[in-house]
All heavy atoms as a GROMACS GRO file, in nm:
protein
  622
    1THR      N    1   0.082  -0.120   0.000
    1THR     CA    2   0.000   0.000   0.000
    1THR      C    3   0.086   0.126   0.000
    1THR      O    4   0.053   0.220  -0.070
    1THR     CB    5  -0.095   0.001   0.121
    1THR    OG1    6  -0.019  -0.012   0.239
    1THR    CG2    7  -0.197  -0.109   0.111
    2VAL      N    8   0.194   0.125   0.077
    2VAL     CA    9   0.284   0.241   0.077
    2VAL      C   10   0.350   0.254  -0.060
    2VAL      O   11   0.364   0.364  -0.114
    2VAL     CB   12   0.389   0.230   0.189
    2VAL    CG1   13   0.488   0.343   0.182
    2VAL    CG2   14   0.322   0.227   0.325
    3GLY      N   15   0.391   0.142  -0.117
    3GLY     CA   16   0.451   0.143  -0.250
    3GLY      C   17   0.356   0.196  -0.355
    3GLY      O   18   0.395   0.272  -0.444
    4THR      N   19   0.229   0.158  -0.345
    4THR     CA   20   0.129   0.208  -0.440
    4THR      C   21   0.110   0.358  -0.424
    4THR      O   22   0.100   0.430  -0.524
    4THR     CB   23  -0.005   0.134  -0.418
    4THR    OG1   24   0.017  -0.006  -0.432
    4THR    CG2   25  -0.109   0.180  -0.518
    5LEU      N   26   0.106   0.405  -0.302
    5LEU     CA   27   0.094   0.549  -0.278
    5LEU      C   28   0.215   0.625  -0.334
    5LEU      O   29   0.199   0.731  -0.394
    5LEU     CB   30   0.078   0.578  -0.130
    5LEU     CG   31  -0.054   0.535  -0.068
    5LEU    CD1   32  -0.051   0.557   0.083
    5LEU    CD2   33  -0.170   0.609  -0.130
    6LEU      N   34   0.333   0.569  -0.316
    6LEU     CA   35   0.452   0.633  -0.372
    6LEU      C   36   0.449   0.633  -0.525
    6LEU      O   37   0.489   0.731  -0.588
    6LEU     CB   38   0.579   0.562  -0.323
    6LEU     CG   39   0.619   0.593  -0.180
    6LEU    CD1   40   0.731   0.500  -0.135
    6LEU    CD2   41   0.661   0.738  -0.164
    7LEU      N   42   0.400   0.525  -0.585
    7LEU     CA   43   0.388   0.521  -0.731
    7LEU      C   44   0.290   0.626  -0.781
    7LEU      O   45   0.318   0.698  -0.877
    7LEU     CB   46   0.344   0.382  -0.777
    7LEU     CG   47   0.324   0.365  -0.927
    7LEU    CD1   48   0.456   0.381  -1.001
    7LEU    CD2   49   0.261   0.230  -0.957
    8LEU      N   50   0.176   0.636  -0.716
    8LEU     CA   51   0.077   0.738  -0.755
    8LEU      C   52   0.132   0.879  -0.736
    8LEU      O   53   0.109   0.967  -0.819
    8LEU     CB   54  -0.052   0.719  -0.677
    8LEU     CG   55  -0.131   0.592  -0.708
    8LEU    CD1   56  -0.248   0.577  -0.612
    8LEU    CD2   57  -0.178   0.592  -0.852
    9LEU      N   58   0.205   0.899  -0.627
    9LEU     CA   59   0.266   1.030  -0.603
    9LEU      C   60   0.371   1.060  -0.709
    9LEU      O   61   0.380   1.174  -0.758
    9LEU     CB   62   0.329   1.033  -0.463
    9LEU     CG   63   0.383   1.165  -0.414
    9LEU    CD1   64   0.273   1.270  -0.408
    9LEU    CD2   65   0.448   1.149  -0.278
   10PHE      N   66   0.447   0.960  -0.749
   10PHE     CA   67   0.547   0.977  -0.853
   10PHE      C   68   0.483   1.019  -0.985
   10PHE      O   69   0.531   1.107  -1.055
   10PHE     CB   70   0.627   0.847  -0.872
   10PHE     CG   71   0.721   0.850  -0.988
   10PHE    CD1   72   0.843   0.914  -0.978
   10PHE    CD2   73   0.688   0.788  -1.108
   10PHE    CE1   74   0.930   0.917  -1.085
   10PHE    CE2   75   0.775   0.789  -1.216
   10PHE     CZ   76   0.897   0.854  -1.204
   11LYS      N   77   0.372   0.952  -1.019
   11LYS     CA   78   0.304   0.981  -1.145
   11LYS      C   79   0.236   1.117  -1.147
   11LYS      O   80   0.218   1.177  -1.253
   11LYS     CB   81   0.200   0.872  -1.175
   11LYS     CG   82   0.260   0.739  -1.213
   11LYS     CD   83   0.334   0.752  -1.343
   11LYS     CE   84   0.377   0.618  -1.397
   11LYS     NZ   85   0.448   0.630  -1.522
   12SER      N   86   0.199   1.168  -1.029
   12SER     CA   87   0.123   1.293  -1.026
   12SER      C   88   0.202   1.413  -0.974
   12SER      O   89   0.152   1.524  -0.978
   12SER     CB   90  -0.002   1.275  -0.940
   12SER     OG   91   0.034   1.248  -0.806
   13SER      N   92   0.324   1.391  -0.929
   13SER     CA   93   0.401   1.499  -0.867
   13SER      C   94   0.490   1.571  -0.968
   13SER      O   95   0.534   1.515  -1.068
   13SER     CB   96   0.488   1.441  -0.755
   13SER     OG   97   0.569   1.542  -0.699
   14THR      N   98   0.517   1.696  -0.935
   14THR     CA   99   0.614   1.772  -1.014
   14THR      C  100   0.754   1.760  -0.952
   14THR      O  101   0.851   1.799  -1.014
   14THR     CB  102   0.574   1.921  -1.022
   14THR    OG1  103   0.563   1.973  -0.889
   14THR    CG2  104   0.443   1.935  -1.095
   15HIS      N  105   0.762   1.706  -0.831
   15HIS     CA  106   0.890   1.687  -0.761
   15HIS      C  107   0.932   1.541  -0.772
   15HIS      O  108   0.942   1.470  -0.672
   15HIS     CB  109   0.877   1.729  -0.615
   15HIS     CG  110   0.835   1.870  -0.596
   15HIS    ND1  111   0.916   1.976  -0.627
   15HIS    CD2  112   0.719   1.923  -0.551
   15HIS    CE1  113   0.852   2.088  -0.602
   15HIS    NE2  114   0.732   2.059  -0.555
   16VAL      N  115   0.960   1.499  -0.893
   16VAL     CA  116   0.988   1.358  -0.921
   16VAL      C  117   1.115   1.312  -0.849
   16VAL      O  118   1.120   1.201  -0.796
   16VAL     CB  119   0.999   1.336  -1.074
   16VAL    CG1  120   1.041   1.195  -1.105
   16VAL    CG2  121   0.868   1.369  -1.141
   17GLY      N  122   1.216   1.395  -0.844
   17GLY     CA  123   1.342   1.357  -0.780
   17GLY      C  124   1.324   1.326  -0.632
   17GLY      O  125   1.380   1.228  -0.581
   18LEU      N  126   1.245   1.407  -0.564
   18LEU     CA  127   1.220   1.384  -0.422
   18LEU      C  128   1.143   1.255  -0.400
   18LEU      O  129   1.176   1.176  -0.311
   18LEU     CB  130   1.144   1.502  -0.362
   18LEU     CG  131   1.107   1.490  -0.214
   18LEU    CD1  132   1.232   1.482  -0.129
   18LEU    CD2  133   1.020   1.606  -0.172
   19VAL      N  134   1.044   1.231  -0.484
   19VAL     CA  135   0.965   1.108  -0.472
   19VAL      C  136   1.052   0.986  -0.501
   19VAL      O  137   1.040   0.883  -0.434
   19VAL     CB  138   0.841   1.112  -0.564
   19VAL    CG1  139   0.763   0.982  -0.557
   19VAL    CG2  140   0.751   1.230  -0.529
   20LEU      N  141   1.141   0.995  -0.598
   20LEU     CA  142   1.233   0.885  -0.628
   20LEU      C  143   1.325   0.858  -0.509
   20LEU      O  144   1.352   0.742  -0.476
   20LEU     CB  145   1.316   0.915  -0.752
   20LEU     CG  146   1.251   0.888  -0.886
   20LEU    CD1  147   1.341   0.934  -0.999
   20LEU    CD2  148   1.218   0.742  -0.902
   21LEU      N  149   1.374   0.961  -0.445
   21LEU     CA  150   1.461   0.945  -0.329
   21LEU      C  151   1.386   0.878  -0.214
   21LEU      O  152   1.437   0.783  -0.153
   21LEU     CB  153   1.516   1.081  -0.285
   21LEU     CG  154   1.617   1.078  -0.171
   21LEU    CD1  155   1.743   1.005  -0.215
   21LEU    CD2  156   1.649   1.219  -0.128
   22ILE      N  157   1.266   0.924  -0.186
   22ILE     CA  158   1.185   0.863  -0.081
   22ILE      C  159   1.155   0.718  -0.116
   22ILE      O  160   1.164   0.628  -0.031
   22ILE     CB  161   1.055   0.943  -0.059
   22ILE    CG1  162   1.087   1.080  -0.002
   22ILE    CG2  163   0.959   0.868   0.032
   22ILE    CD1  164   0.969   1.175  -0.001
   23GLY      N  165   1.122   0.691  -0.242
   23GLY     CA  166   1.093   0.556  -0.287
   23GLY      C  167   1.213   0.464  -0.275
   23GLY      O  168   1.200   0.347  -0.238
   24PHE      N  169   1.331   0.516  -0.304
   24PHE     CA  170   1.453   0.437  -0.293
   24PHE      C  171   1.477   0.396  -0.149
   24PHE      O  172   1.507   0.280  -0.121
   24PHE     CB  173   1.572   0.516  -0.349
   24PHE     CG  174   1.703   0.446  -0.334
   24PHE    CD1  175   1.734   0.336  -0.414
   24PHE    CD2  176   1.795   0.488  -0.240
   24PHE    CE1  177   1.854   0.270  -0.399
   24PHE    CE2  178   1.916   0.422  -0.224
   24PHE     CZ  179   1.945   0.313  -0.304
   25TYR      N  180   1.464   0.491  -0.056
   25TYR     CA  181   1.484   0.458   0.085
   25TYR      C  182   1.375   0.364   0.136
   25TYR      O  183   1.402   0.275   0.218
   25TYR     CB  184   1.493   0.584   0.171
   25TYR     CG  185   1.626   0.652   0.156
   25TYR    CD1  186   1.636   0.779   0.102
   25TYR    CD2  187   1.743   0.588   0.194
   25TYR    CE1  188   1.758   0.841   0.087
   25TYR    CE2  189   1.866   0.649   0.179
   25TYR     CZ  190   1.873   0.776   0.127
   25TYR     OH  191   1.994   0.836   0.111
   26TYR      N  192   1.254   0.380   0.086
   26TYR     CA  193   1.147   0.287   0.122
   26TYR      C  194   1.179   0.147   0.072
   26TYR      O  195   1.158   0.048   0.143
   26TYR     CB  196   1.012   0.334   0.066
   26TYR     CG  197   0.903   0.231   0.082
   26TYR    CD1  198   0.848   0.204   0.206
   26TYR    CD2  199   0.858   0.158  -0.027
   26TYR    CE1  200   0.751   0.108   0.221
   26TYR    CE2  201   0.762   0.062  -0.013
   26TYR     CZ  202   0.707   0.037   0.111
   26TYR     OH  203   0.612  -0.059   0.126
   27LEU      N  204   1.231   0.137  -0.049
   27LEU     CA  205   1.268   0.008  -0.105
   27LEU      C  206   1.376  -0.060  -0.021
   27LEU      O  207   1.366  -0.179   0.011
   27LEU     CB  208   1.315   0.024  -0.249
   27LEU     CG  209   1.359  -0.102  -0.321
   27LEU    CD1  210   1.242  -0.197  -0.340
   27LEU    CD2  211   1.421  -0.066  -0.455
   28LEU      N  212   1.479   0.014   0.016
   28LEU     CA  213   1.586  -0.043   0.100
   28LEU      C  214   1.531  -0.090   0.234
   28LEU      O  215   1.564  -0.200   0.282
   28LEU     CB  216   1.697   0.060   0.122
   28LEU     CG  217   1.780   0.097   0.000
   28LEU    CD1  218   1.884   0.202   0.038
   28LEU    CD2  219   1.848  -0.025  -0.059
   29PHE      N  220   1.446  -0.009   0.295
   29PHE     CA  221   1.387  -0.044   0.424
   29PHE      C  222   1.300  -0.168   0.411
   29PHE      O  223   1.307  -0.260   0.494
   29PHE     CB  224   1.306   0.075   0.477
   29PHE     CG  225   1.240   0.047   0.609
   29PHE    CD1  226   1.315   0.040   0.726
   29PHE    CD2  227   1.103   0.029   0.615
   29PHE    CE1  228   1.254   0.014   0.847
   29PHE    CE2  229   1.040   0.003   0.736
   29PHE     CZ  230   1.117  -0.004   0.853
   30SER      N  231   1.220  -0.176   0.306
   30SER     CA  232   1.130  -0.290   0.290
   30SER      C  233   1.208  -0.418   0.258
   30SER      O  234   1.169  -0.526   0.303
   30SER     CB  235   1.024  -0.262   0.183
   30SER     OG  236   1.083  -0.247   0.058
   31ILE      N  237   1.317  -0.407   0.184
   31ILE     CA  238   1.400  -0.525   0.158
   31ILE      C  239   1.458  -0.577   0.289
   31ILE      O  240   1.457  -0.698   0.315
   31ILE     CB  241   1.513  -0.493   0.057
   31ILE    CG1  242   1.455  -0.477  -0.083
   31ILE    CG2  243   1.620  -0.602   0.058
   31ILE    CD1  244   1.554  -0.424  -0.185
   32LEU      N  245   1.505  -0.489   0.373
   32LEU     CA  246   1.562  -0.528   0.503
   32LEU      C  247   1.456  -0.596   0.590
   32LEU      O  248   1.478  -0.706   0.642
   32LEU     CB  249   1.620  -0.406   0.575
   32LEU     CG  250   1.672  -0.431   0.716
   32LEU    CD1  251   1.794  -0.519   0.713
   32LEU    CD2  252   1.700  -0.300   0.785
   33ILE      N  253   1.341  -0.533   0.605
   33ILE     CA  254   1.236  -0.586   0.691
   33ILE      C  255   1.183  -0.719   0.636
   33ILE      O  256   1.164  -0.816   0.712
   33ILE     CB  257   1.121  -0.484   0.706
   33ILE    CG1  258   1.172  -0.358   0.777
   33ILE    CG2  259   1.003  -0.544   0.781
   33ILE    CD1  260   1.230  -0.382   0.915
   34ASN      N  261   1.159  -0.727   0.505
   34ASN     CA  262   1.108  -0.851   0.447
   34ASN      C  263   1.211  -0.964   0.455
   34ASN      O  264   1.173  -1.080   0.474
   34ASN     CB  265   1.064  -0.829   0.303
   34ASN     CG  266   0.932  -0.757   0.294
   34ASN    OD1  267   0.846  -0.772   0.379
   34ASN    ND2  268   0.916  -0.676   0.191
   35SER      N  269   1.338  -0.933   0.444
   35SER     CA  270   1.442  -1.036   0.457
   35SER      C  271   1.446  -1.090   0.598
   35SER      O  272   1.457  -1.212   0.619
   35SER     CB  273   1.578  -0.980   0.418
   35SER     OG  274   1.580  -0.940   0.285
   36ILE      N  275   1.439  -1.002   0.695
   36ILE     CA  276   1.436  -1.046   0.835
   36ILE      C  277   1.313  -1.132   0.862
   36ILE      O  278   1.322  -1.237   0.926
   36ILE     CB  279   1.442  -0.924   0.930
   36ILE    CG1  280   1.578  -0.856   0.920
   36ILE    CG2  281   1.411  -0.965   1.074
   36ILE    CD1  282   1.584  -0.721   0.989
   37MET      N  283   1.199  -1.090   0.810
   37MET     CA  284   1.076  -1.166   0.830
   37MET      C  285   1.084  -1.303   0.764
   37MET      O  286   1.039  -1.403   0.820
   37MET     CB  287   0.958  -1.085   0.776
   37MET     CG  288   0.826  -1.141   0.813
   37MET     SD  289   0.806  -1.135   0.991
   37MET     CE  290   0.658  -1.230   1.008
   38LEU      N  291   1.141  -1.309   0.644
   38LEU     CA  292   1.155  -1.437   0.575
   38LEU      C  293   1.244  -1.532   0.654
   38LEU      O  294   1.210  -1.650   0.672
   38LEU     CB  295   1.211  -1.416   0.434
   38LEU     CG  296   1.233  -1.541   0.351
   38LEU    CD1  297   1.101  -1.614   0.327
   38LEU    CD2  298   1.300  -1.506   0.219
   39LEU      N  299   1.356  -1.483   0.703
   39LEU     CA  300   1.445  -1.567   0.784
   39LEU      C  301   1.376  -1.614   0.911
   39LEU      O  302   1.392  -1.730   0.952
   39LEU     CB  303   1.574  -1.491   0.817
   39LEU     CG  304   1.667  -1.465   0.700
   39LEU    CD1  305   1.783  -1.376   0.743
   39LEU    CD2  306   1.717  -1.594   0.641
   40TYR      N  307   1.299  -1.528   0.973
   40TYR     CA  308   1.225  -1.563   1.093
   40TYR      C  309   1.122  -1.672   1.064
   40TYR      O  310   1.110  -1.769   1.140
   40TYR     CB  311   1.159  -1.439   1.152
   40TYR     CG  312   1.074  -1.466   1.274
   40TYR    CD1  313   1.132  -1.509   1.393
   40TYR    CD2  314   0.937  -1.451   1.269
   40TYR    CE1  315   1.055  -1.534   1.504
   40TYR    CE2  316   0.858  -1.477   1.380
   40TYR     CZ  317   0.918  -1.518   1.498
   40TYR     OH  318   0.841  -1.544   1.608
   41LEU      N  319   1.048  -1.658   0.954
   41LEU     CA  320   0.949  -1.760   0.918
   41LEU      C  321   1.015  -1.894   0.885
   41LEU      O  322   0.962  -2.000   0.921
   41LEU     CB  323   0.863  -1.711   0.802
   41LEU     CG  324   0.765  -1.599   0.834
   41LEU    CD1  325   0.702  -1.545   0.707
   41LEU    CD2  326   0.659  -1.645   0.933
   42ILE      N  327   1.128  -1.891   0.819
   42ILE     CA  328   1.202  -2.015   0.790
   42ILE      C  329   1.248  -2.079   0.921
   42ILE      O  330   1.239  -2.201   0.938
   42ILE     CB  331   1.319  -1.988   0.694
   42ILE    CG1  332   1.266  -1.951   0.556
   42ILE    CG2  333   1.413  -2.108   0.686
   42ILE    CD1  334   1.372  -1.901   0.459
   43PHE      N  335   1.298  -1.998   1.011
   43PHE     CA  336   1.339  -2.047   1.142
   43PHE      C  337   1.222  -2.113   1.215
   43PHE      O  338   1.236  -2.221   1.273
   43PHE     CB  339   1.398  -1.932   1.225
   43PHE     CG  340   1.428  -1.969   1.368
   43PHE    CD1  341   1.536  -2.049   1.398
   43PHE    CD2  342   1.348  -1.922   1.471
   43PHE    CE1  343   1.565  -2.083   1.529
   43PHE    CE2  344   1.376  -1.955   1.602
   43PHE     CZ  345   1.484  -2.036   1.632
   44LEU      N  346   1.105  -2.050   1.210
   44LEU     CA  347   0.987  -2.107   1.273
   44LEU      C  348   0.946  -2.238   1.209
   44LEU      O  349   0.900  -2.330   1.277
   44LEU     CB  350   0.870  -2.008   1.270
   44LEU     CG  351   0.880  -1.888   1.363
   44LEU    CD1  352   0.758  -1.798   1.346
   44LEU    CD2  353   0.894  -1.931   1.508
   45CYS      N  354   0.964  -2.250   1.078
   45CYS     CA  355   0.935  -2.376   1.010
   45CYS      C  356   1.024  -2.489   1.061
   45CYS      O  357   0.981  -2.604   1.069
   45CYS     CB  358   0.955  -2.363   0.859
   45CYS     SG  359   0.818  -2.286   0.773
   46ILE      N  360   1.145  -2.455   1.095
   46ILE     CA  361   1.239  -2.556   1.145
   46ILE      C  362   1.202  -2.600   1.287
   46ILE      O  363   1.202  -2.719   1.317
   46ILE     CB  364   1.384  -2.502   1.140
   46ILE    CG1  365   1.426  -2.482   0.995
   46ILE    CG2  366   1.481  -2.596   1.212
   46ILE    CD1  367   1.555  -2.406   0.978
   47ILE      N  368   1.169  -2.504   1.373
   47ILE     CA  369   1.145  -2.540   1.512
   47ILE      C  370   1.000  -2.577   1.542
   47ILE      O  371   0.972  -2.634   1.648
   47ILE     CB  372   1.191  -2.428   1.608
   47ILE    CG1  373   1.110  -2.301   1.590
   47ILE    CG2  374   1.339  -2.403   1.594
   47ILE    CD1  375   1.135  -2.197   1.697
   48LEU      N  376   0.908  -2.544   1.452
   48LEU     CA  377   0.766  -2.578   1.471
   48LEU      C  378   0.715  -2.660   1.352
   48LEU      O  379   0.641  -2.611   1.268
   48LEU     CB  380   0.682  -2.451   1.486
   48LEU     CG  381   0.715  -2.358   1.601
   48LEU    CD1  382   0.636  -2.229   1.591
   48LEU    CD2  383   0.689  -2.427   1.734
   49PRO      N  384   0.752  -2.786   1.345
   49PRO     CA  385   0.712  -2.866   1.229
   49PRO      C  386   0.561  -2.883   1.215
   49PRO      O  387   0.512  -2.902   1.104
   49PRO     CB  388   0.781  -3.001   1.252
   49PRO     CG  389   0.823  -3.003   1.393
   49PRO     CD  390   0.832  -2.861   1.440
   50ASN      N  391   0.487  -2.873   1.323
   50ASN     CA  392   0.342  -2.887   1.315
   50ASN      C  393   0.275  -2.765   1.249
   50ASN      O  394   0.160  -2.774   1.206
   50ASN     CB  395   0.281  -2.908   1.453
   50ASN     CG  396   0.324  -3.039   1.516
   50ASN    OD1  397   0.360  -3.133   1.445
   50ASN    ND2  398   0.324  -3.045   1.648
   51GLU      N  399   0.344  -2.656   1.243
   51GLU     CA  400   0.290  -2.532   1.187
   51GLU      C  401   0.342  -2.502   1.047
   51GLU      O  402   0.325  -2.392   0.997
   51GLU     CB  403   0.323  -2.415   1.280
   51GLU     CG  404   0.256  -2.421   1.415
   51GLU     CD  405   0.106  -2.401   1.405
   51GLU    OE1  406   0.062  -2.320   1.322
   51GLU    OE2  407   0.034  -2.469   1.480
   52ARG      N  408   0.409  -2.596   0.986
   52ARG     CA  409   0.474  -2.570   0.856
   52ARG      C  410   0.378  -2.526   0.748
   52ARG      O  411   0.409  -2.438   0.669
   52ARG     CB  412   0.551  -2.693   0.810
   52ARG     CG  413   0.683  -2.706   0.880
   52ARG     CD  414   0.773  -2.805   0.813
   52ARG     NE  415   0.897  -2.812   0.890
   52ARG     CZ  416   0.964  -2.921   0.912
   52ARG    NH1  417   0.922  -3.035   0.861
   52ARG    NH2  418   1.074  -2.918   0.982
   53GLU      N  419   0.260  -2.586   0.742
   53GLU     CA  420   0.166  -2.548   0.637
   53GLU      C  421   0.122  -2.403   0.652
   53GLU      O  422   0.121  -2.326   0.555
   53GLU     CB  423   0.043  -2.640   0.642
   53GLU     CG  424  -0.052  -2.616   0.527
   53GLU     CD  425  -0.166  -2.715   0.528
   53GLU    OE1  426  -0.149  -2.829   0.574
   53GLU    OE2  427  -0.274  -2.676   0.479
   54ASN      N  428   0.090  -2.363   0.774
   54ASN     CA  429   0.050  -2.225   0.800
   54ASN      C  430   0.166  -2.128   0.773
   54ASN      O  431   0.147  -2.022   0.712
   54ASN     CB  432   0.003  -2.214   0.946
   54ASN     CG  433  -0.050  -2.078   0.981
   54ASN    OD1  434  -0.103  -2.007   0.896
   54ASN    ND2  435  -0.036  -2.041   1.106
   55LEU      N  436   0.285  -2.165   0.816
   55LEU     CA  437   0.402  -2.080   0.793
   55LEU      C  438   0.438  -2.073   0.645
   55LEU      O  439   0.482  -1.968   0.597
   55LEU     CB  440   0.520  -2.130   0.877
   55LEU     CG  441   0.504  -2.116   1.028
   55LEU    CD1  442   0.610  -2.194   1.101
   55LEU    CD2  443   0.505  -1.970   1.069
   56ALA      N  444   0.420  -2.182   0.573
   56ALA     CA  445   0.449  -2.182   0.429
   56ALA      C  446   0.357  -2.084   0.356
   56ALA      O  447   0.401  -2.014   0.265
   56ALA     CB  448   0.434  -2.322   0.372
   57LEU      N  449   0.231  -2.078   0.398
   57LEU     CA  450   0.139  -1.981   0.337
   57LEU      C  451   0.185  -1.838   0.364
   57LEU      O  452   0.176  -1.751   0.277
   57LEU     CB  453  -0.002  -2.003   0.389
   57LEU     CG  454  -0.070  -2.132   0.342
   57LEU    CD1  455  -0.203  -2.151   0.412
   57LEU    CD2  456  -0.088  -2.130   0.191
   58LYS      N  457   0.233  -1.814   0.484
   58LYS     CA  458   0.284  -1.679   0.516
   58LYS      C  459   0.408  -1.646   0.434
   58LYS      O  460   0.425  -1.532   0.390
   58LYS     CB  461   0.313  -1.669   0.666
   58LYS     CG  462   0.188  -1.673   0.749
   58LYS     CD  463   0.220  -1.663   0.896
   58LYS     CE  464   0.090  -1.671   0.976
   58LYS     NZ  465   0.112  -1.656   1.118
   59ILE      N  466   0.494  -1.745   0.414
   59ILE     CA  467   0.614  -1.722   0.332
   59ILE      C  468   0.574  -1.692   0.188
   59ILE      O  469   0.628  -1.600   0.126
   59ILE     CB  470   0.707  -1.845   0.339
   59ILE    CG1  471   0.771  -1.854   0.478
   59ILE    CG2  472   0.814  -1.840   0.231
   59ILE    CD1  473   0.849  -1.981   0.502
   60ILE      N  474   0.479  -1.765   0.134
   60ILE     CA  475   0.432  -1.740  -0.003
   60ILE      C  476   0.374  -1.600  -0.015
   60ILE      O  477   0.402  -1.527  -0.111
   60ILE     CB  478   0.330  -1.848  -0.045
   60ILE    CG1  479   0.400  -1.982  -0.063
   60ILE    CG2  480   0.258  -1.807  -0.174
   60ILE    CD1  481   0.308  -2.099  -0.080
   61LEU      N  482   0.294  -1.561   0.083
   61LEU     CA  483   0.237  -1.426   0.082
   61LEU      C  484   0.346  -1.320   0.088
   61LEU      O  485   0.340  -1.219   0.016
   61LEU     CB  486   0.140  -1.410   0.199
   61LEU     CG  487   0.063  -1.281   0.206
   61LEU    CD1  488  -0.025  -1.264   0.084
   61LEU    CD2  489  -0.021  -1.277   0.332
   62LEU      N  490   0.447  -1.343   0.169
   62LEU     CA  491   0.559  -1.249   0.178
   62LEU      C  492   0.634  -1.240   0.045
   62LEU      O  493   0.669  -1.131  -0.001
   62LEU     CB  494   0.653  -1.292   0.290
   62LEU     CG  495   0.773  -1.204   0.319
   62LEU    CD1  496   0.728  -1.073   0.380
   62LEU    CD2  497   0.869  -1.275   0.411
   63LEU      N  498   0.655  -1.354  -0.019
   63LEU     CA  499   0.729  -1.356  -0.146
   63LEU      C  500   0.648  -1.298  -0.262
   63LEU      O  501   0.706  -1.263  -0.365
   63LEU     CB  502   0.774  -1.499  -0.177
   63LEU     CG  503   0.879  -1.556  -0.082
   63LEU    CD1  504   0.909  -1.701  -0.118
   63LEU    CD2  505   1.006  -1.473  -0.082
   64CYS      N  506   0.518  -1.288  -0.246
   64CYS     CA  507   0.434  -1.226  -0.351
   64CYS      C  508   0.465  -1.078  -0.369
   64CYS      O  509   0.430  -1.019  -0.472
   64CYS     CB  510   0.287  -1.244  -0.318
   64CYS     SG  511   0.227  -1.410  -0.349
   65ASN      N  512   0.532  -1.017  -0.273
   65ASN     CA  513   0.569  -0.877  -0.285
   65ASN      C  514   0.678  -0.854  -0.389
   65ASN      O  515   0.689  -0.744  -0.444
   65ASN     CB  516   0.616  -0.823  -0.150
   65ASN     CG  517   0.504  -0.804  -0.054
   65ASN    OD1  518   0.399  -0.753  -0.089
   65ASN    ND2  519   0.524  -0.847   0.068
   66ILE      N  520   0.756  -0.956  -0.418
   66ILE     CA  521   0.868  -0.940  -0.511
   66ILE      C  522   0.820  -0.905  -0.653
   66ILE      O  523   0.868  -0.806  -0.711
   66ILE     CB  524   0.960  -1.063  -0.509
   66ILE    CG1  525   1.026  -1.077  -0.373
   66ILE    CG2  526   1.064  -1.056  -0.620
   66ILE    CD1  527   1.100  -1.207  -0.351
   67PRO      N  528   0.726  -0.980  -0.712
   67PRO     CA  529   0.682  -0.943  -0.847
   67PRO      C  530   0.612  -0.807  -0.852
   67PRO      O  531   0.621  -0.735  -0.952
   67PRO     CB  532   0.586  -1.054  -0.889
   67PRO     CG  533   0.590  -1.157  -0.785
   67PRO     CD  534   0.668  -1.106  -0.670
   68ILE      N  535   0.545  -0.771  -0.744
   68ILE     CA  536   0.480  -0.639  -0.740
   68ILE      C  537   0.585  -0.529  -0.742
   68ILE      O  538   0.570  -0.430  -0.815
   68ILE     CB  539   0.389  -0.629  -0.616
   68ILE    CG1  540   0.274  -0.730  -0.628
   68ILE    CG2  541   0.336  -0.488  -0.598
   68ILE    CD1  542   0.195  -0.747  -0.501
   69ALA      N  543   0.692  -0.546  -0.665
   69ALA     CA  544   0.800  -0.447  -0.664
   69ALA      C  545   0.867  -0.438  -0.801
   69ALA      O  546   0.899  -0.327  -0.848
   69ALA     CB  547   0.902  -0.482  -0.557
   70ILE      N  548   0.885  -0.551  -0.867
   70ILE     CA  549   0.944  -0.550  -1.002
   70ILE      C  550   0.853  -0.479  -1.101
   70ILE      O  551   0.899  -0.401  -1.185
   70ILE     CB  552   0.975  -0.694  -1.047
   70ILE    CG1  553   1.088  -0.752  -0.962
   70ILE    CG2  554   1.012  -0.700  -1.196
   70ILE    CD1  555   1.112  -0.900  -0.982
   71LEU      N  556   0.722  -0.502  -1.089
   71LEU     CA  557   0.626  -0.434  -1.176
   71LEU      C  558   0.634  -0.282  -1.156
   71LEU      O  559   0.638  -0.207  -1.254
   71LEU     CB  560   0.485  -0.485  -1.148
   71LEU     CG  561   0.373  -0.412  -1.222
   71LEU    CD1  562   0.381  -0.438  -1.371
   71LEU    CD2  563   0.238  -0.452  -1.166
   72TYR      N  564   0.636  -0.237  -1.032
   72TYR     CA  565   0.645  -0.093  -1.003
   72TYR      C  566   0.775  -0.036  -1.059
   72TYR      O  567   0.777   0.075  -1.113
   72TYR     CB  568   0.636  -0.066  -0.854
   72TYR     CG  569   0.496  -0.081  -0.797
   72TYR    CD1  570   0.388  -0.115  -0.877
   72TYR    CD2  571   0.473  -0.060  -0.662
   72TYR    CE1  572   0.261  -0.127  -0.824
   72TYR    CE2  573   0.345  -0.072  -0.608
   72TYR     CZ  574   0.241  -0.107  -0.690
   72TYR     OH  575   0.116  -0.119  -0.638
   73TYR      N  576   0.885  -0.110  -1.046
   73TYR     CA  577   1.013  -0.067  -1.100
   73TYR      C  578   1.003  -0.048  -1.251
   73TYR      O  579   1.051   0.051  -1.306
   73TYR     CB  580   1.122  -0.167  -1.063
   73TYR     CG  581   1.256  -0.133  -1.122
   73TYR    CD1  582   1.338  -0.041  -1.058
   73TYR    CD2  583   1.302  -0.191  -1.240
   73TYR    CE1  584   1.462  -0.008  -1.111
   73TYR    CE2  585   1.424  -0.159  -1.293
   73TYR     CZ  586   1.504  -0.067  -1.229
   73TYR     OH  587   1.625  -0.034  -1.281
   74ASN      N  588   0.939  -0.145  -1.318
   74ASN     CA  589   0.925  -0.136  -1.464
   74ASN      C  590   0.834  -0.022  -1.505
   74ASN      O  591   0.854   0.037  -1.613
   74ASN     CB  592   0.873  -0.269  -1.521
   74ASN     CG  593   0.979  -0.377  -1.518
   74ASN    OD1  594   1.096  -0.349  -1.528
   74ASN    ND2  595   0.935  -0.499  -1.505
   75ILE      N  596   0.735   0.011  -1.426
   75ILE     CA  597   0.649   0.125  -1.458
   75ILE      C  598   0.726   0.257  -1.446
   75ILE      O  599   0.712   0.345  -1.531
   75ILE     CB  600   0.526   0.125  -1.364
   75ILE    CG1  601   0.434   0.009  -1.400
   75ILE    CG2  602   0.450   0.257  -1.373
   75ILE    CD1  603   0.319  -0.011  -1.302
   76ILE      N  604   0.810   0.267  -1.345
   76ILE     CA  605   0.884   0.392  -1.323
   76ILE      C  606   0.996   0.408  -1.424
   76ILE      O  607   1.018   0.516  -1.479
   76ILE     CB  608   0.938   0.397  -1.179
   76ILE    CG1  609   0.822   0.412  -1.082
   76ILE    CG2  610   1.038   0.511  -1.162
   76ILE    CD1  611   0.861   0.404  -0.938
   77PHE      N  612   1.070   0.301  -1.452
   77PHE     CA  613   1.183   0.311  -1.544
   77PHE      C  614   1.149   0.240  -1.672
   77PHE      O  615   1.204   0.232  -1.766
   77PHE     CB  616   1.310   0.255  -1.481
   77PHE     CG  617   1.354   0.330  -1.359
   77PHE    CD1  618   1.338   0.275  -1.232
   77PHE    CD2  619   1.406   0.456  -1.370
   77PHE    CE1  620   1.378   0.344  -1.120
   77PHE    CE2  621   1.447   0.527  -1.257
   77PHE     CZ  622   1.432   0.470  -1.131
   0.00000   0.00000   0.00000
């Protein structure tokens, strides 16, 4: 949702450079947070084998953000 708002702001703003800078820092922050979350979910899969199906769905949902980010990148550049 934040990425979508930044994309809309980029498309409608006259301050494109500022929006690109904010978007870049948002991208770095989201990569960091999503990587930590992915490692945490994998760790939980190892120590909680009874919850693997539920955790696998969460991992898939988390990984669904990657193609969306690539799509936004292709729209901007």
